[in-house]
C-alpha positions in Angstrom: 1.6 3.1 18.3 3.9 5.9 19.3 4.0 9.1 17.1 6.8 11.5 16.7 6.5 15.3 15.9 8.0 16.8 12.8 8.2 19.9 11.2 7.1 20.2 7.4 7.0 23.0 4.9 3.9 23.1 2.4 3.0 25.6 -0.2 0.6 28.3 0.9 -2.1 27.0 -1.7 -1.9 23.4 -0.1 -2.2 24.9 3.4 -5.0 26.8 2.5 -6.6 23.7 0.8 -5.9 21.8 4.0 -7.4 24.5 6.2 -10.6 24.5 4.0 -11.1 20.7 4.3 -10.5 21.0 8.0 -13.0 23.8 8.2 -15.6 21.6 6.3 -14.9 18.8 8.8 -13.5 16.6 6.2 -10.8 16.1 8.9 -10.6 16.9 12.5 -7.2 18.6 12.3 -4.3 19.5 9.9 -2.3 16.7 11.6 -4.9 14.0 11.1 -5.2 14.9 7.4 -1.6 14.9 6.7 -1.2 11.5 8.6 -4.0 10.1 6.5 -2.3 11.3 3.2 0.9 9.9 4.3 -0.4 6.3 5.2 -2.4 6.3 1.7 0.7 7.3 -0.2 2.8 4.9 1.4 0.2 2.0 0.9 -0.1 3.0 -2.8 3.8 2.9 -3.1 3.9 -0.5 -1.6 1.0 -1.9 -3.8 2.8 -0.5 -6.9 5.9 -2.1 -5.7 4.4 -5.4 -5.4 2.7 -5.1 -9.0 6.0 -4.4 -10.4 7.6 -7.3 -8.8 4.7 -9.5 -9.9 5.0 -8.3 -13.4 8.6 -9.5 -13.4 7.7 -13.0 -12.5 8.1 -15.8 -15.1 4.5 -17.5 -15.2 6.1 -20.8 -16.7 8.7 -20.9 -13.8 5.9 -19.9 -11.2 3.6 -22.6 -12.4 6.5 -25.2 -12.3 7.3 -24.2 -8.6 3.6 -24.3 -7.7 3.2 -27.9 -8.9 6.7 -29.0 -7.7 5.9 -32.1 -5.5 2.3 -32.2 -6.5 2.8 -35.3 -8.7 3.5 -37.5 -5.5 0.3 -36.0 -3.8 -1.8 -36.9 -6.9 -1.2 -40.5 -6.7 -2.6 -40.7 -3.1 -5.7 -38.8 -4.1 -8.9 -41.0 -4.4 -10.3 -41.3 -8.0 
């Protein structure tokens, strides 16, 4: 996957914390730490969006959709 270079601004305290993690070998570099944080944050946002969308679903309507056409199949099932 192609990566692009960008410039970001961080609070001094955040940069110090980041540098401490790199010094303790929690991450090989600042860049890797920020990349992982960005990927995890975007994944969490996607999961929470999916959860919100699922919460908006009507269970009765969804069940009806799932069972649509099932009655014709049931006739062909062995007893």
